C-alpha positions in Angstrom: -23.4 6.2 59.2 -20.7 5.1 61.7 -18.6 2.0 61.9 -20.0 -1.0 63.9 -17.6 -3.7 65.2 -18.5 -7.3 64.3 -17.8 -10.3 66.5 -14.7 -11.0 64.3 -11.6 -9.1 65.2 -10.6 -6.6 62.4 -14.0 -6.8 60.7 -16.5 -4.0 60.9 -19.3 -2.6 58.9 -21.7 0.3 58.2 -25.4 0.0 57.9 -27.3 1.6 55.0 -29.8 4.2 56.4 -32.7 3.0 54.2 -31.9 -0.1 52.1 -32.7 -3.5 53.6 -31.2 -6.9 53.2 -33.9 -9.2 54.4 -35.4 -7.7 57.5 -32.1 -6.0 58.5 -30.4 -2.9 57.1 -27.9 -3.7 54.3 -24.4 -3.8 55.6 -21.1 -2.8 53.9 -18.1 -4.7 55.3 -14.5 -3.5 55.9 -11.4 -5.1 57.2 -8.7 -3.3 59.3 -5.2 -4.5 59.8 -1.6 -3.4 60.3 0.7 -3.1 57.2 4.3 -1.9 57.6 3.5 -0.5 61.1 0.5 1.5 59.9 -3.2 0.9 60.1 -4.8 0.0 56.8 -8.5 -0.4 56.0 -10.0 -1.9 52.8 -13.6 -2.3 51.7 -15.0 -5.7 50.8 -18.7 -5.2 49.8 -22.4 -5.3 50.7 -24.2 -8.1 52.4 -26.8 -7.9 49.7 -24.0 -8.8 47.2 -23.0 -11.9 49.3 -20.5 -10.6 51.8 -20.7 -11.7 55.4 -18.7 -11.2 58.6 -17.3 -14.7 58.3 -16.2 -14.2 54.7 -14.6 -10.9 55.6 -12.7 -12.5 58.5 -11.5 -15.3 56.2 -10.2 -12.7 53.7 -8.4 -10.9 56.5 -6.8 -14.2 57.6 -5.6 -14.8 54.0 -3.8 -11.5 53.9 -2.2 -12.1 57.3 -1.0 -15.5 56.3 0.4 -14.1 53.0 2.3 -11.5 55.0 3.6 -14.1 57.5 4.8 -16.5 54.7 5.8 -13.9 52.1 3.6 -15.7 49.5 0.8 -14.0 47.7 -0.9 -10.6 48.0 -0.9 -8.8 51.3 -3.7 -6.3 50.5 -7.1 -6.6 48.8 -5.9 -4.2 46.1 -3.0 -6.6 45.3 -5.4 -9.5 45.2 -7.7 -7.7 42.8 -4.8 -6.7 40.6 -3.6 -10.3 40.5 -7.2 -11.5 39.7 -7.4 -8.9 36.9 -4.1 -10.0 35.5 -5.1 -13.7 35.6 -8.4 -12.9 33.9 -6.6 -10.9 31.2 -4.2 -13.8 30.7 -7.0 -16.3 30.4 -8.7 -14.0 27.8 -5.5 -13.8 25.8 -5.1 -17.5 25.9 -8.7 -17.9 24.6 -7.9 -15.4 21.8 -4.7 -17.2 21.0 -6.5 -20.6 21.0 -9.1 -19.1 18.6 -6.4 -17.6 16.4 -4.6 -20.9 16.2 -7.4 -22.5 14.4 -8.1 -19.8 11.8 -7.2 -21.0 8.3 -6.1 -19.0 5.4 -9.4 -19.7 3.7 -11.3 -18.4 6.7 -9.3 -15.2 6.7 -9.9 -14.8 2.9 -13.7 -15.1 3.5 -13.5 -12.0 5.8 -10.9 -10.2 3.6 -12.5 -10.5 0.2 -15.9 -8.9 1.0 -14.1 -5.8 2.3 -11.9 -5.8 -0.8 -15.0 -5.6 -3.0 -16.1 -2.6 -1.0 -12.8 -0.7 -1.1 -11.3 -1.6 -4.5 -12.2 -1.4 -8.1 -14.2 -4.3 -9.6 -11.4 -5.1 -12.0 -8.9 -5.4 -9.1 -11.2 -7.5 -7.1 -11.7 -9.9 -10.0 -8.0 -10.2 -10.4 -7.4 -10.9 -6.7 -10.2 -13.5 -6.7 -8.5 -15.2 -9.7 -5.1 -15.2 -7.9 -6.7 -16.7 -4.8 -8.5 -19.5 -6.8 -5.6 -20.4 -9.1 -2.5 -20.0 -6.9 -3.0 -19.3 -3.2 -5.9 -21.5 -2.2 -4.6 -24.8 -3.6 -1.3 -24.5 -1.6 -2.2 -22.8 1.7 -6.0 -22.4 1.7 -6.6 -25.2 4.3 -3.6 -24.3 6.5 -4.0 -22.4 9.7 -2.5 -18.9 9.3 0.1 -19.7 12.0 1.4 -22.7 10.1 2.1 -20.9 6.9 5.9 -20.7 6.4 8.0 -18.9 3.8 8.6 -22.3 2.1 4.9 -22.5 1.2 5.0 -19.1 -0.4 8.2 -20.1 -2.3 6.2 -23.0 -3.7 3.4 -20.7 -4.8 5.9 -18.4 -6.5 7.5 -21.4 -8.3 4.1 -22.7 -9.4 3.4 -19.3 -11.0 6.7 -19.2 -12.8 6.6 -22.8 -13.9 3.2 -22.2 -15.5 4.9 -19.7 -17.8 3.6 -16.6 -16.1 5.8 -13.5 -15.9 7.9 -12.7 -12.8 5.6 -9.6 -12.4 2.6 -12.0 -12.0 4.4 -13.9 -9.3 5.2 -10.7 -7.5 1.5 -9.7 -7.7 0.5 -13.1 -6.1 2.9 -12.5 -3.3 1.5 -9.0 -2.8 -2.0 -10.3 -2.4 -0.8 -12.8 0.2 1.0 -10.0 2.0 -2.2 -7.9 2.1 -4.2 -10.9 3.3 -1.8 -11.5 6.3 -1.8 -7.8 7.1 -5.5 -7.9 7.2 -5.5 -10.9 9.4 -3.1 -9.3 11.8 -5.1 -6.0 11.9 -8.3 -8.0 12.7 -6.8 -10.2 15.4 -6.9 -13.4 13.3 -3.1 -13.7 13.3 -0.2 -12.6 15.4 3.5 -12.6 14.6 5.5 -11.9 11.5 3.9 -12.4 8.1 5.7 -15.1 6.1 5.4 -12.9 3.1 8.0 -10.6 4.7 10.6 -13.3 4.3 9.9 -14.1 0.6 11.4 -11.9 -2.1 9.5 -11.1 -5.3 11.2 -12.4 -8.5 13.0 -9.7 -10.3 12.4 -9.0 -13.9 13.0 -6.2 -16.4 9.4 -5.3 -17.4 10.4 -2.0 -18.9 9.1 -1.3 -22.4 11.7 -0.9 -25.1 9.5 -0.4 -28.2 9.0 3.0 -29.5 7.4 4.2 -32.7 9.1 5.5 -35.8 8.0 8.9 -37.2 6.1 7.0 -39.9 4.3 4.7 -37.5 3.3 7.6 -35.3 1.8 9.5 -38.2 -0.1 6.4 -39.4 -1.4 5.9 -35.9 -2.6 9.4 -35.4 -4.2 9.6 -38.8 -6.1 6.3 -38.2 -7.2 7.4 -34.7 -8.5 10.8 -36.0 -10.8 8.9 -38.4 -12.2 6.7 -35.6 -12.3 9.1 -32.5 -11.1 12.7 -32.3 -11.0 12.4 -28.5 -8.7 9.4 -28.5 -6.6 11.0 -31.2 -6.1 14.1 -29.1 -5.1 12.1 -26.0 -2.6 10.2 -28.1 -1.2 13.3 -29.6 -0.7 14.9 -26.2 1.1 11.8 -24.8 3.3 11.5 -28.0 4.4 15.2 -28.1 4.4 16.0 -24.3 5.2 12.7 -22.7 2.2 12.5 -20.5 1.1 9.4 -18.7 -2.5 8.3 -19.4 -3.5 9.3 -15.9 -1.9 12.8 -16.4 -3.9 13.1 -19.7 -7.1 12.2 -17.9 -6.5 14.7 -15.0 -5.3 17.7 -17.2 -7.5 20.7 -16.5 -8.0 23.9 -18.5 -6.7 26.2 -15.6 -3.4 24.4 -16.0 -3.1 25.0 -19.7 -1.2 28.3 -20.1 -1.5 29.3 -23.8 0.4 32.6 -23.1 3.5 30.8 -21.8 3.0 27.7 -23.8 3.2 25.4 -20.7 1.1 22.6 -19.2 1.1 22.2 -15.4 0.7 18.6 -14.3 -0.6 18.1 -10.8 -0.9 15.0 -8.6 1.5 13.0 -10.8 2.8 9.5 -10.1 5.9 10.9 -8.4 3.7 13.0 -6.2 5.3 16.2 -7.6 3.9 18.9 -9.8 5.8 19.5 -13.0 5.5 21.7 -16.1 5.9 20.6 -19.7 6.2 23.0 -22.7 3.7 22.7 -25.5 4.8 21.9 -29.0 3.0 23.6 -31.9 1.0 20.5 -32.5 -0.1 20.3 -28.9 -0.9 24.0 -28.8 -3.0 23.7 -32.0 -4.9 20.7 -30.7 -5.7 22.2 -27.4 -6.8 25.5 -29.0 -9.3 23.6 -31.1 -10.7 21.7 -28.1 -11.0 24.8 -25.9 -14.2 26.3 -27.4 -16.0 23.0 -26.8 -15.2 22.9 -23.0 -18.6 24.3 -22.0 -17.4 25.2 -18.6 -16.1 21.7 -17.8 -12.6 22.1 -16.2 -11.3 18.8 -17.6 -9.6 18.9 -21.0 -10.7 15.3 -21.7 -13.9 14.6 -19.8 -15.9 11.4 -20.3 -19.3 11.4 -22.1 -20.9 12.0 -18.6 -18.6 14.9 -17.9 -16.4 13.2 -15.3 -12.8 12.1 -15.4 -12.0 9.3 -17.8 -10.9 6.0 -16.1 -9.1 4.3 -18.9 -8.1 4.6 -22.5 -10.8 3.6 -24.9 -10.6 0.3 -26.7 -10.6 2.3 -29.9 -6.9 2.8 -29.4 -6.3 -1.0 -29.2 -8.4 -1.7 -32.2 -6.6 0.9 -34.3 -3.2 -0.5 -33.3 -4.4 -4.0 -34.3 -5.8 -2.8 -37.6 -2.5 -1.2 -38.4 -0.7 -4.4 -37.6 1.7 -2.7 -35.2 1.7 -5.7 -32.9 1.7 -8.5 -35.6 4.0 -11.4 -34.7 5.1 -9.7 -31.5 5.1 -12.1 -28.6 7.1 -10.1 -25.9 4.6 -7.8 -24.2 7.4 -5.3 -23.7 7.5 -4.8 -27.5 3.8 -4.4 -28.0 2.4 -1.0 -28.8 0.1 0.3 -26.0 -0.9 3.8 -25.0 2.2 4.1 -22.8 4.4 3.5 -25.9 3.6 7.1 -26.9 5.2 8.5 -23.8 8.2 6.1 -24.3 8.4 7.3 -28.0 8.4 11.0 -26.8 11.5 10.3 -24.6 13.2 8.1 -27.2 12.9 10.8 -29.9 14.3 13.5 -27.6 17.4 11.4 -26.7 18.0 10.5 -30.3 18.0 14.2 -31.1 20.7 15.0 -28.5 18.6 16.2 -25.6 20.5 15.4 -22.3 19.1 12.5 -20.2 18.7 14.7 -17.2 16.5 17.1 -19.2 14.4 14.2 -20.5 14.0 12.8 -17.0 12.7 16.1 -15.8 10.2 16.4 -18.7 9.0 12.9 -17.9 8.8 13.5 -14.2 11.1 10.6 -13.3 11.9 10.4 -9.6 15.3 8.9 -10.1 17.9 9.2 -12.9 18.0 5.4 -13.1 14.5 5.5 -14.6 15.9 7.6 -17.5 19.0 5.5 -18.0 17.0 3.0 -20.1 17.2 5.6 -23.0 21.0 6.0 -22.8 21.7 3.5 -25.6 19.8 5.8 -28.0 22.5 8.5 -27.7 25.7 6.7 -28.8 27.2 9.8 -30.3 26.8 11.6 -27.0 29.0 9.1 -25.2 31.5 8.9 -28.1 32.0 12.7 -27.8 32.6 12.4 -24.1 35.3 9.7 -24.7 36.8 11.8 -27.5 37.1 14.7 -25.2 38.8 12.6 -22.5 41.2 11.2 -25.1 42.1 14.7 -26.4 42.8 15.9 -22.8 45.1 12.9 -22.3 47.1 13.7 -25.5 47.4 17.3 -24.5 48.7 16.4 -21.1 51.3 13.9 -22.3 52.8 15.8 -25.4 56.3 17.2 -25.2 57.0 20.9 -25.6 57.1 21.9 -29.2 55.6 18.5 -30.3 52.6 18.6 -32.6 49.7 16.3 -31.8 48.6 14.3 -34.9 44.9 13.7 -35.6 
């Protein structure tokens, strides 16, 4: 299939050997011209697709005019690239125009169904309540692009003014942050999330309440009468300092009776740690072992799988004992985590160094253990006495006796 010159200079074509366009063979058109002193040929298209000799000549004239004036593309490849770029720009403009109108409520309508798929029912219910009470009334009708940090500051203030804890306000901001991240990931929003410019209110939510030896004994006795399983979980947390999740995950292969050590895996800090067993813990686990029936979990649920949360039996027993009577501050209320806090508090009171306590608890930083420092006043007094004694020894005169 050779080239055939047309009646237009610089335009030629090839004829398809079999395919027809009307009564004539289909033709594929090319243009040929000089570019930077060299011959250049570019393809245009088939006659069956709308190309003609006249159109090909017109395109060639455009390129020559662009070369003469220095304006515009001087090759078909450049023209196509410019057309593709213009098309992409128009598409981006259309996307931006669509984004500009998306409201926070519309983003929520897409976000929340996925949340229900990927998160626990309790978490979803809590997020829905946060949306309904705090987020929607302030920014629900606003386009995502119009939400500014000042609007989120208003939401934060509304939560705090309603008497909610700073931690609640921080949770509301966290939901907003997740919503904007979702919108950005799904091309509903572009730019910086306004939540990135709003700081969460700070508050000391650390628990300070710990049980006395008498309260602990009363609690364990009452729990044992109501539920042996809850009693054993509580005893393990009280005398080994385990978090609830660590109790739920404890497996028999990680209970070493010979060495008297529990190995805790996949902990909150992400590290595996070992905790020694007290006599009470060893005795309790020894009694539970025969009933394992091949289940690797030390505390399986009734269906044999891992427990998800502490039974309400614990809360009811605490209430029956009156341990939370007349206590308003949530940090002072007895909950299951109080047992771990009691474990640490008792250790410090009995002179165990803070660094050792921190390692037993699996704290990732020493600052987390510092909350217990006030329970060891004698320890700090001894340190100051040592310093004072050193000062006296350094300043006394030869032959002088130091009094006291």
